[in-house]
C-alpha positions as CSV (number, residue, x, y, z in Angstrom):
1,M,-10.6,-63.5,-96.5
2,T,-11.4,-67.0,-95.2
3,P,-11.5,-69.9,-97.7
4,R,-15.3,-70.1,-97.4
5,V,-15.8,-66.4,-98.3
6,G,-13.4,-66.9,-101.2
7,L,-15.5,-69.8,-102.6
8,Y,-18.7,-67.9,-102.2
9,R,-17.3,-64.9,-104.0
10,S,-15.9,-67.1,-106.8
11,C,-19.3,-68.6,-107.4
12,L,-21.0,-65.2,-107.7
13,T,-18.3,-64.1,-110.1
14,A,-18.8,-67.1,-112.3
15,L,-22.6,-66.6,-112.3
16,V,-22.1,-63.0,-113.6
17,A,-19.4,-63.9,-116.1
18,C,-21.7,-66.4,-118.0
19,Q,-24.0,-63.4,-118.8
20,A,-27.1,-65.7,-118.8
21,P,-30.4,-63.9,-119.3
22,A,-31.7,-65.5,-116.1
23,A,-28.9,-63.9,-114.1
24,L,-30.6,-60.9,-112.4
25,A,-29.5,-58.3,-109.9
26,L,-31.5,-56.2,-107.4
27,Q,-31.2,-52.5,-106.9
28,W,-32.9,-50.6,-104.1
29,G,-34.0,-46.9,-104.5
30,P,-36.1,-44.7,-106.6
31,V,-36.6,-45.9,-110.2
32,E,-36.8,-43.5,-113.0
33,P,-40.1,-43.6,-115.1
34,P,-39.8,-45.3,-118.5
35,P,-39.3,-43.1,-121.5
36,E,-42.4,-41.7,-123.3
37,P,-43.6,-44.2,-126.1
38,P,-43.4,-42.9,-129.7
39,A,-46.5,-41.3,-131.1
40,L,-48.9,-43.8,-132.8
41,P,-50.4,-43.4,-136.2
42,P,-54.0,-42.0,-136.1
43,Q,-55.5,-45.4,-137.3
44,W,-54.0,-47.2,-134.3
45,R,-55.9,-47.4,-130.9
46,D,-54.1,-46.0,-127.9
47,S,-53.4,-48.6,-125.2
48,P,-53.8,-47.6,-121.5
49,T,-50.8,-45.9,-120.1
50,A,-48.8,-47.8,-117.4
51,P,-48.8,-46.2,-113.9
52,A,-45.7,-44.2,-112.9
53,A,-43.0,-46.2,-111.2
54,S,-42.7,-45.7,-107.4
55,P,-39.6,-46.3,-105.2
56,G,-39.0,-50.0,-104.6
57,W,-37.1,-53.0,-106.0
58,K,-36.3,-53.2,-109.6
59,M,-35.0,-56.2,-111.5
60,L,-31.9,-55.5,-113.6
61,N,-30.3,-57.8,-116.2
62,P,-26.5,-57.8,-116.2
63,A,-26.6,-58.7,-119.9
64,D,-28.6,-55.6,-120.7
65,P,-26.3,-52.8,-121.9
66,Q,-28.9,-50.3,-120.7
67,S,-28.4,-51.4,-117.1
68,P,-27.2,-48.2,-115.2
69,G,-23.7,-48.6,-113.8
70,L,-23.8,-52.3,-113.0
71,R,-20.2,-53.6,-112.8
72,P,-19.5,-57.3,-112.9
73,W,-17.8,-59.0,-110.0
74,Q,-14.2,-60.1,-110.4
75,L,-11.8,-62.6,-108.7
76,V,-9.2,-61.0,-106.5
77,P,-5.7,-62.3,-107.2
78,A,-4.4,-64.6,-104.4
79,H,-1.4,-62.3,-103.7
80,E,-3.6,-59.4,-103.0
81,V,-5.8,-61.2,-100.4
82,I,-5.2,-59.9,-96.9
83,A,-6.2,-62.5,-94.4
84,P,-7.4,-61.1,-91.0
85,P,-5.6,-62.4,-87.9
86,T,-6.8,-65.8,-86.6
87,S,-6.9,-66.7,-82.9
88,K,-3.5,-68.2,-83.2
89,E,-2.1,-65.1,-85.0
90,A,-2.6,-62.1,-82.8
91,A,-2.2,-58.5,-84.1
92,P,1.0,-56.7,-83.2
93,P,0.6,-54.8,-79.8
94,L,0.2,-51.1,-79.9
95,L,3.2,-49.0,-78.6
96,S,2.8,-47.2,-75.3
97,L,3.3,-43.4,-75.0
98,A,6.7,-44.0,-73.4
99,Q,7.8,-46.3,-76.2
100,V,6.7,-43.7,-78.8
101,Q,8.7,-41.0,-77.0
102,D,11.7,-43.3,-76.8
103,L,11.4,-43.9,-80.5
104,L,11.2,-40.2,-81.3
105,A,14.3,-39.6,-79.1
106,T,16.4,-41.6,-81.5
107,Q,15.4,-39.5,-84.6
108,L,17.9,-37.0,-86.0
109,P,16.6,-33.4,-86.3
110,S,15.6,-32.3,-89.8
111,R,16.2,-28.9,-91.5
112,V,12.8,-27.5,-90.4
113,D,13.6,-28.2,-86.7
114,Y,16.3,-25.4,-86.7
115,L,15.1,-21.9,-85.9
116,P,16.1,-19.0,-88.2
117,L,18.6,-16.3,-87.3
118,L,16.9,-13.3,-85.7
119,R,20.0,-11.0,-86.1
120,L,23.0,-10.9,-88.4
121,G,25.5,-9.4,-86.0
122,Q,23.9,-6.1,-85.1
123,L,21.3,-6.2,-88.0
124,P,17.8,-7.4,-87.3
125,T,16.2,-9.8,-89.8
126,A,12.6,-10.3,-90.8
127,S,12.5,-13.8,-89.2
128,L,10.3,-14.5,-86.1
129,I,10.3,-17.1,-83.4
130,P,7.4,-19.6,-84.0
131,E,4.3,-19.1,-81.9
132,A,4.7,-20.2,-78.2
133,F,8.5,-20.8,-78.7
134,G,11.1,-18.9,-76.7
135,Q,14.8,-18.2,-77.2
136,L,17.2,-17.2,-74.5
137,S,20.5,-15.7,-75.6
138,F,23.7,-14.3,-74.0
139,Q,26.3,-12.3,-75.8
140,Q,29.6,-10.6,-75.2
141,V,31.6,-8.3,-77.4
142,S,35.2,-7.2,-76.6
143,P,38.3,-5.9,-78.4
144,G,41.1,-8.2,-79.1
145,D,43.4,-6.6,-76.4
146,G,42.8,-4.8,-73.2
147,G,43.5,-1.2,-74.3
148,A,43.5,1.3,-71.5
149,A,41.1,-1.0,-69.5
150,N,43.6,-4.0,-69.5
151,G,41.9,-7.3,-68.6
152,T,39.9,-8.7,-71.4
153,G,39.2,-5.2,-72.7
154,N,36.2,-2.9,-72.9
155,Q,33.5,-5.6,-72.6
156,N,29.8,-5.3,-73.2
157,Y,27.5,-8.1,-72.0
158,G,24.0,-8.7,-73.2
159,A,21.1,-11.0,-72.3
160,R,17.9,-11.3,-74.3
161,F,14.7,-13.3,-74.3
162,D,12.5,-13.6,-77.5
163,Y,9.1,-15.1,-77.5
164,G,6.6,-15.9,-80.3
165,L,3.2,-14.4,-79.3
166,T,1.5,-15.4,-82.5
167,P,2.8,-16.7,-85.9
168,A,3.2,-13.0,-87.0
169,L,4.3,-11.3,-83.7
170,M,7.3,-11.6,-81.5
171,A,8.1,-9.9,-78.2
172,S,11.7,-9.4,-76.8
173,A,13.1,-8.2,-73.5
174,Y,16.8,-7.5,-73.0
175,Y,19.5,-6.1,-70.7
176,T,23.1,-5.0,-71.6
177,Y,25.9,-3.9,-69.3
178,A,29.4,-2.3,-69.8
179,D,31.4,-0.7,-67.0
180,D,35.1,-0.6,-68.1
181,P,37.1,2.6,-68.6
182,L,37.3,3.8,-72.2
183,Y,39.3,1.7,-74.5
184,A,41.6,4.4,-75.9
185,S,43.6,6.7,-73.7
186,I,42.0,10.2,-73.6
187,P,44.9,12.7,-73.8
188,S,42.7,15.7,-72.9
189,R,41.8,14.3,-69.5
190,P,44.1,14.1,-66.5
191,A,42.9,10.6,-65.8
192,Q,41.3,7.9,-67.9
193,P,37.5,8.4,-67.7
194,A,35.4,5.4,-66.6
195,N,32.5,4.5,-68.8
196,L,29.2,3.0,-67.9
197,W,26.4,1.8,-70.3
198,T,23.4,-0.1,-69.1
199,V,20.2,-0.7,-71.1
200,Y,16.9,-2.2,-70.1
201,G,14.4,-2.5,-72.9
202,G,11.8,-4.3,-74.8
203,S,10.7,-4.6,-78.4
204,L,8.0,-6.0,-80.7
205,R,8.6,-7.5,-84.2
206,A,5.7,-8.1,-86.5
207,R,5.4,-9.6,-89.9
208,L,3.7,-7.2,-92.2
209,A,3.7,-9.1,-95.5
210,G,5.1,-12.1,-97.2
211,Q,5.2,-15.7,-96.0
212,G,7.2,-18.9,-96.6
213,E,10.8,-19.9,-96.9
214,G,11.1,-21.3,-100.4
215,A,13.3,-19.9,-103.2
216,G,11.9,-16.6,-104.4
217,S,9.8,-15.9,-101.2
218,W,10.1,-12.7,-99.3
219,Q,9.0,-11.2,-95.9
220,L,8.6,-7.7,-94.6
221,A,8.6,-7.0,-90.9
222,A,8.6,-4.1,-88.6
223,E,10.4,-3.8,-85.2
224,G,9.9,-1.1,-82.6
225,A,11.9,-0.8,-79.4
226,L,11.8,1.3,-76.2
227,E,14.7,1.4,-73.9
228,L,16.1,3.0,-70.7
229,F,19.7,3.9,-71.6
230,S,21.9,4.8,-68.5
231,V,25.1,6.6,-69.3
232,G,27.8,7.3,-66.8
233,S,31.2,9.0,-67.3
234,G,33.8,9.8,-64.7
235,C,36.8,8.4,-62.9
236,G,36.1,5.4,-60.9
237,G,35.9,1.7,-60.9
238,T,39.4,0.2,-61.5
239,V,40.8,3.6,-62.5
240,S,42.3,5.6,-59.7
241,C,41.7,9.4,-59.6
242,D,44.4,11.9,-59.1
243,D,44.4,15.4,-57.5
244,A,43.1,17.0,-60.8
245,G,39.6,15.8,-60.0
246,T,37.2,13.3,-61.5
247,P,37.3,13.8,-65.3
248,N,34.4,12.8,-67.6
249,I,34.1,13.1,-71.4
250,F,31.2,15.6,-71.5
251,N,32.6,18.7,-69.6
252,A,35.4,20.0,-67.4
253,S,33.4,20.0,-64.2
254,G,35.7,17.5,-62.5
255,Q,32.8,15.4,-61.4
256,D,30.9,12.3,-62.5
257,V,28.1,12.7,-65.0
258,F,25.3,10.2,-64.9
259,T,22.0,10.4,-66.8
260,R,19.1,8.1,-67.6
261,N,17.7,8.5,-71.1
262,W,14.6,7.1,-72.8
263,V,15.7,6.0,-76.3
264,G,14.1,4.0,-79.0
265,A,14.4,2.4,-82.4
266,L,12.3,1.5,-85.4
267,S,13.4,-0.7,-88.3
268,L,11.7,-2.3,-91.4
269,P,13.6,-5.5,-92.2
270,L,12.9,-6.9,-95.7
271,A,14.2,-10.4,-96.5
272,W,14.3,-12.2,-99.9
273,Q,15.1,-15.9,-100.1
274,A,17.3,-15.9,-103.2
275,N,17.6,-19.7,-103.2
276,R,17.2,-22.6,-100.7
277,N,20.4,-21.6,-98.8
278,L,20.9,-17.9,-99.4
279,Q,18.8,-15.1,-97.8
280,L,19.4,-11.4,-98.5
281,S,18.2,-8.6,-96.2
282,L,17.6,-4.8,-96.6
283,V,16.9,-2.9,-93.3
284,P,16.1,0.8,-93.2
285,A,16.1,2.0,-89.6
286,V,16.2,4.9,-87.2
287,S,17.7,5.1,-83.7
288,F,16.5,7.9,-81.4
289,L,19.4,8.8,-79.1
290,P,20.1,12.0,-77.1
291,G,22.4,14.6,-78.7
292,S,24.0,15.7,-75.4
293,Q,24.7,14.6,-71.8
294,G,25.5,16.5,-68.6
295,E,23.4,19.6,-69.0
296,D,22.6,19.8,-65.3
297,Q,25.9,18.3,-64.1
298,G,28.5,20.8,-65.1
299,G,27.5,21.6,-68.7
300,A,26.1,19.8,-71.7
301,G,28.6,17.8,-73.9
302,D,28.2,16.2,-77.3
303,F,26.6,12.7,-77.6
304,Y,25.3,10.7,-80.5
305,G,21.9,12.1,-81.5
306,T,19.3,10.6,-83.8
307,N,20.6,8.4,-86.6
308,I,18.9,7.2,-89.7
309,S,20.6,4.1,-91.2
310,L,20.4,1.7,-94.0
311,G,21.5,-1.9,-93.4
312,F,22.4,-4.8,-95.7
313,G,22.9,-8.4,-94.8
314,A,23.3,-11.9,-96.1
315,N,23.2,-15.3,-94.5
316,Y,24.1,-18.6,-96.2
317,R,23.4,-22.1,-94.9
318,L,26.2,-24.6,-95.4
319,G,24.0,-27.3,-93.9
320,N,21.4,-27.7,-91.2
321,Q,23.8,-26.8,-88.4
322,V,26.2,-24.2,-90.0
323,E,25.3,-20.7,-91.3
324,L,27.6,-17.9,-92.5
325,F,26.5,-14.3,-92.2
326,G,27.6,-10.8,-92.8
327,S,26.0,-7.4,-92.4
328,A,26.7,-3.6,-92.8
329,M,24.8,-0.7,-91.2
330,L,25.4,2.6,-92.8
331,P,24.5,5.7,-90.7
332,L,23.1,8.5,-92.7
333,G,22.7,11.1,-90.0
334,P,21.8,13.6,-88.8
335,G,23.5,12.3,-85.7
336,N,26.8,10.4,-85.2
337,N,27.5,6.9,-84.0
338,G,31.2,7.0,-82.8
339,F,33.8,9.2,-81.2
340,D,37.6,8.9,-81.1
341,A,40.3,9.5,-78.4
342,D,40.1,13.3,-79.1
343,L,36.3,13.1,-78.3
344,V,35.5,14.0,-81.9
345,Y,32.2,12.5,-83.1
346,S,31.7,11.0,-86.6
347,R,29.7,8.5,-88.6
348,V,31.3,5.1,-89.2
349,P,29.7,2.0,-90.9
350,I,29.0,-0.9,-88.4
351,L,30.4,-4.1,-90.0
352,S,29.9,-7.7,-88.9
353,A,30.9,-11.1,-90.3
354,G,30.7,-14.5,-88.6
355,V,29.4,-18.0,-88.3
356,S,26.5,-19.5,-86.4
357,I,26.8,-23.2,-85.4
358,A,23.8,-25.1,-84.1
359,V,24.9,-28.0,-81.9
360,N,21.3,-29.1,-82.3
361,P,18.0,-27.2,-82.7
362,R,18.0,-26.4,-79.0
363,I,21.6,-25.1,-78.7
364,G,23.3,-22.5,-80.9
365,L,26.8,-20.9,-80.7
366,E,27.9,-17.9,-82.7
367,G,31.2,-16.1,-83.3
368,S,31.8,-13.0,-85.2
369,I,34.1,-10.0,-85.8
370,T,32.5,-6.6,-85.6
371,N,33.1,-2.9,-84.7
372,G,29.6,-2.7,-83.2
373,F,29.5,-2.2,-79.4
374,G,25.8,-1.8,-78.7
375,L,23.7,-4.9,-78.0
376,S,20.2,-3.5,-78.1
377,P,18.1,-2.3,-81.1
378,A,18.6,1.4,-80.2
379,T,22.3,1.1,-79.5
380,A,23.2,-1.4,-82.2
381,I,24.3,1.4,-84.5
382,L,27.0,2.5,-82.0
383,A,30.7,1.7,-82.4
384,L,33.3,1.1,-79.6
385,P,33.5,4.3,-77.5
386,S,36.8,6.1,-78.1
387,A,37.9,3.7,-80.9
388,P,35.1,3.5,-83.5
389,N,37.1,1.4,-86.1
390,E,38.5,-1.1,-83.6
391,P,37.6,-4.7,-84.5
392,M,36.1,-6.7,-81.7
393,L,35.3,-10.4,-81.1
394,S,31.7,-11.2,-80.4
395,A,30.3,-14.5,-79.0
396,R,26.7,-15.4,-78.6
397,F,25.0,-18.4,-77.1
398,T,21.3,-19.3,-77.8
399,Y,19.0,-21.7,-76.0
400,N,15.7,-22.7,-77.5
401,P,14.0,-24.8,-74.8
402,G,11.0,-25.9,-76.8
403,A,13.1,-27.0,-79.9
404,A,14.0,-30.6,-80.8
405,D,17.0,-32.2,-79.1
406,S,19.7,-34.5,-80.4
407,P,19.2,-38.2,-80.0
408,S,19.9,-39.7,-76.6
409,P,23.5,-40.8,-76.4
410,R,22.5,-44.2,-74.8
411,Y,25.7,-44.4,-72.7
412,T,27.0,-47.7,-71.4
413,A,27.8,-47.8,-67.7
414,R,31.5,-47.2,-68.6
415,Q,30.6,-44.2,-70.8
416,A,28.3,-42.7,-68.1
417,S,31.3,-42.7,-65.7
418,L,33.5,-40.9,-68.3
419,A,30.7,-38.3,-68.7
420,L,31.4,-37.4,-65.0
421,G,34.5,-35.6,-66.2
422,G,38.2,-35.5,-65.5
423,L,40.3,-33.4,-63.1
424,S,42.8,-31.0,-64.9
425,V,42.0,-32.7,-68.3
426,N,38.3,-32.9,-69.1
427,T,36.4,-35.6,-71.1
428,A,34.4,-35.0,-74.2
429,L,31.3,-36.9,-73.0
430,T,28.3,-34.7,-71.8
431,P,25.7,-36.0,-69.3
432,A,22.3,-36.7,-70.9
433,S,19.6,-34.0,-70.9
434,G,18.1,-33.2,-67.5
435,T,21.1,-34.4,-65.6
436,S,22.5,-32.2,-62.7
437,Q,26.1,-32.4,-61.3
438,L,27.7,-30.9,-58.2
439,W,31.3,-31.1,-57.1
440,L,33.6,-30.0,-54.3
441,N,37.3,-29.7,-54.4
442,G,40.0,-28.9,-51.9
443,D,43.8,-29.5,-51.6
444,S,46.7,-29.3,-49.1
445,L,47.8,-25.9,-50.2
446,G,44.5,-24.2,-49.6
447,N,42.6,-24.3,-52.9
448,L,38.9,-24.5,-52.3
449,F,36.4,-24.6,-55.1
450,A,32.8,-25.7,-55.8
451,G,30.8,-26.0,-58.9
452,G,27.9,-27.5,-60.8
453,G,26.4,-28.2,-64.1
454,Y,23.0,-28.8,-65.7
455,S,22.4,-30.5,-69.1
456,V,19.7,-28.6,-71.0
457,S,20.3,-30.9,-74.0
458,N,21.8,-34.3,-74.7
459,D,24.7,-32.3,-76.2
460,F,25.1,-29.2,-73.9
461,Q,25.7,-28.5,-70.2
462,F,25.6,-25.2,-68.4
463,Q,28.5,-24.9,-65.9
464,L,29.3,-22.6,-62.9
465,A,32.3,-22.6,-60.5
466,A,33.5,-20.4,-57.7
467,G,36.4,-20.6,-55.2
468,V,39.8,-19.4,-54.2
469,F,43.3,-20.1,-55.4
470,N,46.0,-20.4,-52.7
471,G,49.6,-21.5,-52.5
472,I,50.6,-20.7,-56.1
473,E,54.4,-20.3,-56.4
474,P,56.1,-18.5,-58.0
475,R,53.9,-15.4,-58.1
476,N,54.0,-12.5,-60.5
477,S,51.7,-9.8,-61.7
478,Y,49.9,-12.1,-64.2
479,V,49.1,-14.6,-61.4
480,N,48.1,-11.9,-58.9
481,T,45.8,-10.3,-61.5
482,Y,43.9,-13.3,-62.7
483,A,44.1,-15.9,-60.0
484,G,45.0,-13.9,-56.9
485,N,45.9,-15.3,-53.5
486,G,42.8,-16.2,-51.5
487,D,40.7,-14.0,-53.9
488,L,37.2,-15.1,-55.0
489,N,37.2,-16.3,-58.6
490,L,33.8,-16.8,-60.4
491,R,33.5,-18.7,-63.6
492,F,30.5,-19.6,-65.8
493,G,30.1,-21.2,-69.2
494,G,29.2,-24.3,-71.0
495,K,30.3,-27.6,-72.6
496,A,28.9,-28.7,-76.0
497,M,29.4,-32.1,-77.5
498,V,29.9,-31.6,-81.3
499,Y,30.7,-35.1,-82.6
500,R,29.9,-38.7,-81.6
501,P,31.8,-41.8,-82.6
502,S,31.3,-43.2,-86.1
503,K,32.8,-45.9,-88.2
504,E,35.0,-43.3,-90.0
505,L,36.1,-41.5,-86.8
506,P,35.6,-43.4,-83.4
507,I,36.0,-40.4,-81.1
508,W,33.8,-38.1,-78.9
509,A,34.5,-34.4,-79.5
510,A,33.4,-31.4,-77.5
511,G,34.1,-27.7,-76.8
512,R,34.0,-25.8,-73.6
513,I,34.1,-22.1,-72.9
514,S,34.0,-20.1,-69.7
515,L,34.0,-16.5,-68.6
516,G,34.7,-14.9,-65.3
517,R,37.1,-12.8,-63.3
518,N,39.1,-12.3,-60.1
519,E,36.6,-10.5,-57.8
520,D,39.2,-8.9,-55.6
521,E,39.0,-5.0,-55.6
522,S,42.6,-4.8,-56.5
523,S,41.9,-6.7,-59.7
524,K,38.4,-7.1,-61.1
525,Q,40.0,-8.5,-64.2
526,G,38.9,-11.5,-66.1
527,Y,39.9,-13.9,-68.9
528,L,38.3,-16.1,-71.5
529,F,39.0,-19.8,-71.3
530,F,38.4,-22.3,-74.1
531,E,39.3,-25.9,-74.6
532,S,38.6,-28.6,-77.2
533,M,38.0,-32.0,-75.7
534,N,38.5,-35.3,-77.6
535,T,38.0,-38.7,-76.2
536,W,38.9,-42.1,-77.8
537,E,37.8,-45.4,-76.2
538,A,40.6,-47.7,-77.1
539,S,38.9,-50.6,-75.4
540,P,36.0,-51.1,-73.0
541,K,38.4,-50.4,-70.1
542,L,40.8,-47.8,-71.5
543,A,40.1,-44.3,-72.8
544,F,42.5,-41.5,-73.9
545,H,41.8,-37.7,-73.9
546,L,43.5,-34.9,-76.0
547,N,42.6,-31.3,-75.0
548,P,44.1,-28.2,-76.6
549,K,43.3,-25.3,-74.3
550,V,43.8,-21.5,-74.1
551,A,43.3,-18.7,-71.5
552,W,43.0,-15.3,-73.3
553,S,43.2,-11.9,-71.6
554,G,44.5,-8.4,-72.1
555,G,47.4,-9.3,-69.9
556,G,48.6,-12.1,-72.2
557,T,47.5,-15.4,-73.6
558,S,48.6,-18.8,-72.2
559,W,47.9,-22.0,-74.1
560,G,48.8,-25.7,-73.9
561,V,47.6,-29.2,-74.6
562,G,46.2,-31.6,-72.0
563,L,46.9,-35.4,-72.3
564,A,45.1,-38.0,-70.1
565,A,44.0,-41.6,-69.8
566,N,41.3,-43.4,-67.8
567,L,41.9,-47.0,-66.9
568,Q,39.1,-49.1,-65.4
569,L,40.4,-51.1,-62.4
570,G,37.7,-53.6,-61.7
571,E,34.1,-52.5,-61.2
572,R,34.6,-49.6,-58.7
573,F,37.9,-48.0,-59.4
574,Q,39.6,-46.0,-62.2
575,L,43.2,-44.8,-62.5
576,I,43.5,-41.3,-64.1
577,P,47.0,-40.0,-65.1
578,E,47.0,-36.4,-66.6
579,L,49.6,-34.1,-68.2
580,N,49.3,-30.4,-69.3
581,V,52.1,-29.4,-71.7
582,I,52.2,-25.6,-71.6
583,A,53.5,-23.8,-74.7
584,T,53.2,-20.2,-73.5
585,D,54.0,-19.9,-69.8
586,L,53.0,-16.6,-68.1
587,G,53.2,-17.9,-64.5
588,G,57.0,-17.2,-64.2
589,D,58.2,-20.8,-64.2
590,N,57.7,-23.9,-66.3
591,G,53.9,-24.1,-66.5
592,S,53.8,-27.8,-67.5
593,N,52.2,-29.9,-64.9
594,G,50.9,-33.4,-64.1
595,S,48.4,-35.1,-61.9
596,L,47.7,-38.7,-60.9
597,A,44.3,-39.6,-59.4
598,L,42.5,-42.7,-58.1
599,R,38.7,-42.5,-58.7
600,W,36.3,-44.5,-56.5
601,L,32.9,-45.1,-58.2
602,A,30.9,-45.2,-55.0
603,S,27.7,-45.5,-57.0
604,P,26.6,-44.8,-60.6
605,S,26.0,-41.2,-59.5
606,T,28.7,-40.6,-56.8
607,I,32.5,-40.4,-57.3
608,L,35.5,-39.6,-55.1
609,D,38.8,-38.6,-56.6
610,L,42.0,-38.7,-54.5
611,Y,45.0,-37.0,-56.3
612,V,48.5,-35.6,-56.2
613,S,49.3,-32.7,-58.6
614,N,51.7,-29.8,-59.2
615,A,49.1,-27.8,-61.2
616,A,48.1,-24.5,-59.6
617,G,44.5,-25.8,-59.6
618,L,41.9,-27.9,-61.4
619,V,39.8,-24.9,-62.6
620,D,40.5,-23.2,-65.9
621,L,43.6,-21.0,-65.5
622,G,45.0,-23.3,-62.8
623,Q,45.4,-26.0,-65.4
624,L,47.9,-23.7,-67.3
625,L,50.0,-22.8,-64.3
626,G,52.7,-25.1,-62.7
627,N,53.5,-25.0,-59.0
628,D,56.7,-25.4,-57.1
629,Q,55.0,-27.7,-54.5
630,V,53.0,-30.8,-54.9
631,R,49.4,-30.7,-53.8
632,V,47.4,-33.5,-52.3
633,G,43.7,-33.1,-52.9
634,A,40.3,-34.6,-53.1
635,R,37.3,-34.0,-55.4
636,L,33.8,-35.2,-54.5
637,G,31.2,-35.4,-57.3
638,F,27.5,-36.1,-57.4
639,S,25.2,-36.7,-60.4
640,F,21.4,-36.8,-60.3
């Protein structure tokens, strides 16, 4: 308050504090009538009764203890007085919407920003996606070796989209695809039968009872699914047929068997939050599957049939970003859920154990070991065909577009140039959310590749590459199968940044995974490529990279370590020496290779690399193969 107001308030307070009889106060409003006078003795004369009081002003005496609710004024201590701004002391300006959004972008996600697990391996949970949120996920499951199918084994791929319709109802749509020959050799057939499983389906999950996530809370949900399950069996694909005909696993007709089946599933997931970090699940379920196939195509043969099951699961949060899980699905019949190499059907438990790692609330990565092959609600109870107890590796990627992102990395101009990547040794820095990248690569021995990436988060980038390897010498079966000579190679995957520099550890750390195969008809085989990228900025002009990397397939596993540096030469140029030291060489010669590149920063978003290298190529497997001849090449990159 101003000094004048303070003086006036002090004077009023002093007047009240003296409690003089003359000190009066005014009160506006209806006034209660005075109390009835006591009865007079008979010898006294009654006086006229005063008229009833009407609304108006009433004089109150502060010294009168009967005054209703009158509180004396008091001085306000000087340190509690808040002075309004004067003309010389303007109020702080309000933040604009852009400034508020920029401030929010610097905040770390909290525990409540991370979405719950919708599945524990093959087992559904009682959790739902929040209303108006969506989750897109991709999954692959495959044995640890190629089996009779070679390559990366008997793979099953799945894609799913989950969407929260209301706080208590979630809808899902999904597709799964597997087309490799059976994993185990079938001795009763003259040639290895091919196997085809495709599923198109949808499901609804509703919360029936329970609410909350605190310790002791519980939730009961119901999920129903309807699917079109296409089953094919017969010689074909990458398996050549002999004169004995085209064997299938259902009959001896010597022809393909192909059927489309409407199947479904119903489950009742019950979840109990034992404590803040541990959740337990109990899931009774039934899968409605056909009991035979091939009735009108040479004779009906055994298939799985309807299965009632009881599932158990647990998931434990180690922190906001890491969650361990395990599950078991016990088939109770009357049908079966697996068959062996002798085509004998039986019931086996479906077991899964793994870890879910959230790069941030928007991006999740999951790895597990399981013997469950089906990737839809109705087929989740099924084991690997022909090898029901074979352990497999499962990898899942989840993308939650509406969830919170990591804080902006706020790159310097130098760091933004490092985020454009390397050549045969990558960098750990990931372009900021919303950034697109395109690149073109060619060399003197005929390699031609193109690729691109899009950052859906500050810490994750989708990647795609396609092209042909040429001029790889020496050549052997491994090189011909997985790289080819002029064969189209397709690769897709992603790069996730998992650590940013801190005072304790001043490095950038990221991981990258890609899938794909040689599309030539003589091969159709693929491999899994993974690398860990670590970048250290030794100075504002010098950075070092350390990248362990591995290419895994049914035909063998090659791994090595990439070492590189990036030296800033003035404002527009960088010198990039690279070396890949290969520990397991499957290319038939010393796989270790090196490259030297000069990078021209034509603009903040355009680069041109000129290089010499004896690597078989810059893409994935090419980094792990040496070459007898030196390549001269160029790589042009754009960022926007």
